C-alpha positions as CSV (number, residue, x, y, z in Angstrom):
1,M,-26.5,40.2,40.8
2,G,-23.0,38.7,40.6
3,R,-22.2,40.1,44.0
4,S,-22.6,39.0,47.6
5,I,-23.5,41.1,50.5
6,G,-22.9,40.7,54.2
7,L,-22.9,42.5,57.5
8,R,-20.1,42.3,60.0
9,T,-18.7,44.0,63.1
10,G,-15.2,45.3,63.6
11,M,-12.3,45.4,61.2
12,G,-10.0,43.1,63.1
13,Q,-11.1,40.8,65.8
14,G,-14.7,39.7,66.0
15,P,-17.0,37.4,63.9
16,A,-16.1,36.9,60.3
17,P,-18.5,38.4,57.7
18,T,-21.2,36.2,56.3
19,Y,-21.9,36.7,52.6
20,L,-25.2,36.0,51.0
21,T,-27.7,37.4,48.5
22,P,-31.0,37.8,50.4
23,L,-32.3,41.0,48.8
24,P,-35.6,40.7,47.0
25,P,-35.9,41.8,43.3
26,S,-36.4,45.6,43.0
27,G,-39.4,45.4,40.6
28,R,-40.3,47.6,37.7
29,N,-41.6,50.4,39.9
30,W,-38.2,51.2,41.5
31,S,-35.3,53.1,40.0
32,V,-31.8,53.9,41.3
33,E,-30.1,57.2,40.6
34,M,-26.7,58.5,41.5
35,R,-25.9,62.2,41.2
36,P,-23.4,64.7,42.6
37,L,-24.5,66.4,45.8
38,S,-23.8,69.7,44.1
39,A,-26.5,68.9,41.6
40,C,-29.2,68.1,44.1
41,E,-30.6,71.6,44.5
42,A,-33.6,70.8,42.3
43,L,-34.5,67.8,44.6
44,V,-35.0,69.9,47.7
45,P,-38.9,69.5,47.8
46,D,-38.7,65.7,47.4
47,W,-35.8,65.5,49.7
48,T,-37.5,67.5,52.4
49,A,-40.6,65.4,52.1
50,L,-38.6,62.3,52.5
51,G,-37.0,63.7,55.7
52,R,-40.5,64.2,57.1
53,R,-41.5,60.6,56.3
54,A,-38.1,59.0,57.3
55,L,-38.2,55.9,59.5
56,A,-35.3,57.2,61.6
57,P,-35.0,61.0,60.9
58,H,-31.9,63.0,61.6
59,P,-30.9,66.5,60.6
60,F,-27.4,65.6,59.2
61,F,-28.8,64.3,55.9
62,E,-31.3,67.1,55.4
63,P,-30.8,69.4,52.5
64,G,-30.3,72.3,55.0
65,F,-27.2,70.5,56.3
66,L,-25.6,68.8,53.3
67,L,-26.1,71.5,50.6
68,P,-24.3,74.2,52.7
69,A,-21.6,71.6,53.5
70,C,-21.1,70.9,49.8
71,Q,-20.9,74.7,49.1
72,H,-18.4,75.6,51.8
73,L,-16.5,72.5,53.0
74,V,-13.9,70.7,50.9
75,A,-14.7,67.4,52.6
76,F,-18.2,67.4,51.1
77,R,-17.4,68.9,47.6
78,D,-17.1,65.6,45.8
79,L,-19.8,63.7,47.7
80,R,-22.4,61.9,45.6
81,V,-25.9,60.9,46.6
82,L,-27.5,57.5,46.0
83,L,-31.3,58.0,45.4
84,I,-34.1,55.4,45.3
85,W,-37.3,56.4,43.5
86,K,-40.7,54.8,43.5
87,G,-42.6,55.4,40.3
88,G,-41.4,56.2,36.8
89,P,-39.8,59.6,35.8
90,G,-42.4,62.3,35.1
91,T,-45.3,60.4,36.8
92,P,-47.3,62.3,39.3
93,S,-47.0,59.5,41.9
94,R,-43.2,59.4,41.7
95,Q,-41.6,59.6,45.2
96,L,-38.1,59.7,46.7
97,V,-38.0,56.8,49.1
98,A,-34.3,56.5,50.1
99,L,-31.2,58.7,50.2
100,L,-27.6,58.0,51.1
101,P,-24.5,60.2,50.6
102,V,-21.6,58.2,49.1
103,E,-18.0,59.2,48.9
104,R,-15.0,57.8,47.0
105,R,-11.8,57.2,48.8
106,S,-8.6,56.9,46.8
107,R,-6.0,54.6,48.5
108,W,-2.4,54.2,47.5
109,L,-1.7,50.8,45.7
110,R,-5.2,49.6,46.8
111,P,-8.5,49.6,45.0
112,D,-10.6,52.8,45.4
113,L,-13.2,52.4,48.0
114,A,-16.9,53.5,48.0
115,S,-18.3,54.2,51.4
116,G,-20.8,56.3,53.2
117,C,-19.8,59.8,54.2
118,S,-17.6,59.5,57.3
119,D,-17.0,63.1,58.1
120,A,-16.7,63.8,61.9
121,R,-19.4,66.5,61.6
122,L,-22.0,63.8,61.1
123,L,-23.1,62.6,64.5
124,C,-25.2,59.9,62.9
125,D,-25.1,58.6,59.3
126,W,-27.8,56.0,58.7
127,P,-29.7,56.5,55.4
128,L,-33.0,58.3,55.1
129,I,-35.6,55.6,54.4
130,D,-39.4,56.1,53.8
131,R,-41.2,54.6,56.7
132,D,-44.1,53.5,54.4
133,A,-41.8,51.4,52.3
134,V,-39.0,50.4,54.7
135,V,-37.8,46.9,53.5
136,P,-38.1,47.3,49.7
137,A,-36.6,50.8,49.8
138,L,-33.7,49.8,52.1
139,S,-33.1,46.6,50.0
140,A,-33.1,48.7,46.8
141,L,-30.6,51.1,48.4
142,L,-28.3,48.3,49.4
143,R,-28.6,46.8,46.0
144,G,-27.8,50.1,44.3
145,F,-24.7,50.5,46.6
146,A,-23.6,47.0,45.7
147,K,-23.7,47.8,42.0
148,L,-21.4,50.8,42.2
149,D,-18.4,50.5,39.9
150,F,-15.8,50.1,42.6
151,A,-13.5,47.2,43.5
152,E,-14.5,47.6,47.1
153,R,-17.6,48.9,48.7
154,R,-18.0,49.3,52.5
155,L,-20.9,51.0,54.3
156,R,-20.6,51.7,58.0
157,L,-23.6,53.1,59.8
158,H,-22.8,54.8,63.1
159,G,-24.8,55.8,66.2
160,L,-27.4,52.9,66.0
161,G,-28.7,52.8,69.6
162,A,-30.8,49.9,70.9
163,G,-34.1,51.6,70.2
164,N,-33.3,52.8,66.7
165,P,-35.8,51.3,64.2
166,M,-33.1,51.2,61.5
167,L,-31.7,48.1,63.3
168,A,-35.0,46.3,62.9
169,A,-35.2,47.4,59.3
170,L,-31.7,46.0,58.5
171,A,-32.7,42.7,60.1
172,D,-35.9,42.6,58.1
173,T,-33.9,42.6,54.8
174,G,-32.6,39.1,55.7
175,L,-29.0,40.1,56.4
176,P,-27.3,38.7,59.5
177,L,-27.0,41.7,61.9
178,L,-24.0,41.9,64.2
179,R,-23.0,45.1,66.0
180,E,-19.7,46.6,67.2
181,P,-19.7,49.0,70.2
182,T,-18.0,52.3,69.3
183,G,-17.0,55.3,71.3
184,R,-17.6,57.8,68.5
185,F,-21.0,58.7,70.0
186,D,-22.3,59.0,73.5
187,D,-25.6,57.7,74.7
188,P,-28.1,60.2,76.0
189,V,-26.3,62.5,78.4
190,P,-26.6,61.0,81.9
191,A,-27.8,63.0,84.9
192,L,-25.1,65.3,86.1
193,P,-24.2,66.3,89.6
194,E,-25.2,69.7,90.8
195,A,-22.9,72.5,89.5
196,G,-22.6,74.2,92.8
197,P,-22.8,77.9,93.5
198,L,-21.1,80.1,91.0
199,G,-21.8,83.5,92.7
200,E,-24.7,84.7,90.5
201,D,-28.0,83.3,89.2
202,F,-28.1,82.0,85.7
203,T,-30.8,82.4,83.1
204,L,-31.3,80.4,79.9
205,R,-32.0,82.3,76.7
206,E,-33.2,80.4,73.6
207,A,-33.4,81.9,70.1
208,E,-37.0,82.0,68.9
209,T,-36.7,83.9,65.6
210,I,-34.3,83.7,62.6
211,G,-32.7,87.0,63.7
212,E,-32.2,85.8,67.3
213,L,-30.7,82.5,66.0
214,R,-28.3,84.4,63.7
215,D,-27.1,86.5,66.7
216,G,-26.9,83.4,68.9
217,V,-24.6,81.7,66.4
218,E,-22.3,84.7,66.5
219,M,-22.2,84.6,70.3
220,L,-21.5,80.9,70.3
221,L,-18.7,81.4,67.8
222,A,-17.3,84.2,70.0
223,L,-17.4,82.0,73.1
224,E,-15.5,79.2,71.3
225,A,-12.9,81.7,70.0
226,S,-12.3,83.0,73.6
227,G,-11.2,79.6,74.9
228,P,-8.4,77.0,74.6
229,L,-9.7,75.7,71.3
230,A,-8.8,79.1,69.6
231,R,-5.4,79.1,71.2
232,A,-4.8,75.7,69.5
233,G,-6.0,77.1,66.2
234,G,-9.2,75.0,66.1
235,A,-12.0,77.5,66.6
236,S,-14.5,77.8,63.8
237,L,-14.0,81.6,63.5
238,Q,-10.4,80.8,62.6
239,D,-11.5,78.9,59.5
240,V,-13.4,81.0,57.0
241,R,-15.1,78.0,55.4
242,E,-16.2,76.4,58.7
243,A,-17.7,79.7,59.9
244,A,-19.5,80.3,56.6
245,F,-20.9,76.7,56.8
246,L,-22.2,77.1,60.3
247,R,-23.9,80.3,59.5
248,A,-25.6,79.0,56.3
249,M,-26.4,75.6,57.9
250,T,-28.1,77.0,61.0
251,R,-30.0,79.5,58.9
252,Q,-31.4,76.9,56.6
253,L,-32.2,74.3,59.3
254,A,-33.9,76.9,61.4
255,R,-36.5,77.4,58.7
256,A,-37.5,73.8,59.2
257,R,-37.2,74.2,63.0
258,L,-34.4,71.7,63.1
259,C,-31.8,73.9,64.8
260,R,-31.8,75.7,68.2
261,I,-29.3,77.9,70.0
262,A,-29.3,78.0,73.9
263,L,-27.3,80.6,75.7
264,L,-26.5,80.6,79.5
265,M,-26.6,84.2,80.7
266,Q,-24.8,85.4,83.8
267,G,-25.2,89.1,84.8
268,G,-26.6,89.9,81.3
269,R,-23.7,88.4,79.3
270,P,-23.4,84.9,77.7
271,V,-21.0,82.6,79.4
272,A,-21.9,79.3,77.7
273,G,-23.8,78.3,74.6
274,A,-25.0,75.2,72.8
275,L,-26.1,74.5,69.3
276,T,-28.5,71.5,69.0
277,L,-29.9,69.9,65.8
278,G,-33.1,68.0,65.5
279,K,-36.6,68.5,66.7
280,G,-38.9,67.1,69.4
281,G,-37.5,65.5,72.5
282,R,-34.4,64.0,70.8
283,R,-31.7,66.4,69.7
284,W,-28.0,66.2,68.9
285,L,-25.6,68.5,70.7
286,Y,-23.6,69.7,67.7
287,K,-21.4,72.4,69.4
288,L,-20.9,73.5,73.0
289,A,-18.7,76.4,74.1
290,V,-18.0,78.2,77.3
291,E,-16.2,81.5,78.1
292,D,-12.5,81.3,78.7
293,A,-12.1,80.1,82.3
294,A,-10.2,77.8,84.5
295,P,-11.1,74.1,84.0
296,P,-13.2,73.7,87.2
297,H,-15.2,76.8,86.4
298,A,-15.6,75.8,82.7
299,L,-16.9,72.3,83.8
300,A,-19.4,74.0,86.1
301,L,-20.6,76.2,83.3
302,R,-21.2,73.2,81.1
303,R,-23.1,71.5,83.8
304,A,-25.2,74.6,84.5
305,L,-26.1,75.0,80.8
306,I,-27.2,71.4,80.4
307,A,-29.2,71.5,83.7
308,A,-30.9,74.7,82.5
309,M,-31.8,73.1,79.2
310,R,-33.2,70.1,80.9
311,E,-35.2,72.3,83.3
312,A,-36.7,74.1,80.3
313,A,-37.6,70.9,78.5
314,P,-37.8,68.0,81.1
315,R,-38.4,65.4,78.4
316,L,-35.4,66.5,76.3
317,E,-33.0,63.7,75.3
318,L,-29.6,65.1,74.4
319,L,-27.2,63.1,72.3
320,M,-23.6,64.3,72.3
321,R,-20.1,63.4,71.2
322,G,-17.3,62.5,73.6
323,D,-15.5,65.7,73.0
324,H,-18.5,67.6,74.5
325,A,-18.7,65.4,77.5
326,A,-19.9,67.5,80.4
327,G,-18.7,65.5,83.3
328,G,-20.7,62.3,82.6
329,G,-19.3,59.0,81.6
330,Q,-19.0,58.2,77.9
331,G,-21.5,55.7,76.7
332,T,-21.5,53.5,73.6
333,T,-23.8,52.9,70.7
334,S,-23.3,50.6,67.7
335,A,-21.7,50.7,64.4
336,V,-22.7,48.2,61.6
337,D,-20.4,47.3,58.8
338,I,-22.0,46.3,55.4
339,V,-19.4,44.8,53.1
340,F,-19.9,44.3,49.4
341,Q,-17.6,42.0,47.4
342,G,-17.3,41.3,43.7
343,A,-17.9,37.7,42.5
344,A,-14.8,37.4,40.2
345,P,-11.2,38.8,40.4
346,R,-10.4,41.8,38.2
347,S,-8.2,41.2,35.1
348,P,-4.6,42.3,35.0
349,A,-5.6,45.0,32.5
350,D,-8.1,46.4,35.0
351,L,-5.5,46.3,37.8
352,A,-2.9,48.2,35.6
353,R,-5.5,50.8,34.6
354,S,-6.5,51.3,38.3
355,L,-2.8,51.7,39.3
356,R,-2.2,54.3,36.6
357,Q,-5.3,56.3,37.8
358,R,-4.1,56.2,41.4
359,L,-0.6,57.3,40.3
360,D,-2.1,60.2,38.4
361,R,-4.2,61.3,41.3
362,A,-1.3,61.0,43.8
363,L,1.1,63.0,41.5
364,F,-1.3,65.8,40.3
365,R,-3.7,66.4,43.2
366,P,-3.2,69.6,45.1
367,P,-0.8,69.1,48.1
368,S,-3.5,70.0,50.6
369,L,-5.8,67.2,49.5
370,A,-2.9,64.7,49.1
371,A,-1.8,65.4,52.7
372,G,-5.3,64.7,54.0
373,E,-5.5,61.2,52.6
């Protein structure tokens, strides 16, 4: 391959990376494809089928999430998707067996970097891998990533809890697996103390139809816009693109039953709401909002909402980010770094060409994009 691959933890202290080439040959029946996310509309049937067969499924790499994000959000507009196919083009048995979004990061006076999508909206970001072809599909995906035409390639997978089968799959590829604790994600929400009396009984209302979910999203956005986040200018309703993405994303994921809205009602009016993504007993708390209230009362509303959701589904396992913490301690999961290095240094002509390209991008990019680098 002319390249070496290794896994490491941390970017500063910690064990040094180990580089080796353990990946098996891809074989004639496997093919690698890279295409812009905006050109993936035709792949929705194969993409959806892969999501159902995924070893470790999650809603953030479903077409119902990524395609609306590409349409409405600047951060996803230039995203590309690395695809692994089993079977030749045009054959009836051809299957999509792996999918990973990839982004290009331009860095001043440094080589451009290829990495997985690192947007904060993604509460987990491991690739979709067909559970019926785990090791060869994952190995082919890593090999495809290693062959991208970038001076540096780094793939960091977040949110890998101890029971996640993706950890075992990575180990089965033959790569040394080391993990770094990270606070970006919380473990399943711990049991919370009783909320205490709030003066009136609460009832939980969950959207069951597309129409109810659409109304529930608007109520959730209104609750968020009534609180301190709106006064700081960070509410979704204050950003036209963000609000449009949330409406489109929830509508599309709801068709696959991957999205739910829960509202805590008090005296016939909503006082707290939660948007969860995923299905079954394991779901991600994507957004939580309460009515504008003093901090002690707001914390009690958060606790009451989570307690009501647990009472309605006793086996529910909620995963949440630290900024949604509802009084429980913040847990940790793992992040895994996969580092890809070229075998030979680049020539002076290559370095000069890369410098000119970076200068062009820095000088002629729109100011809003340059400021966000």
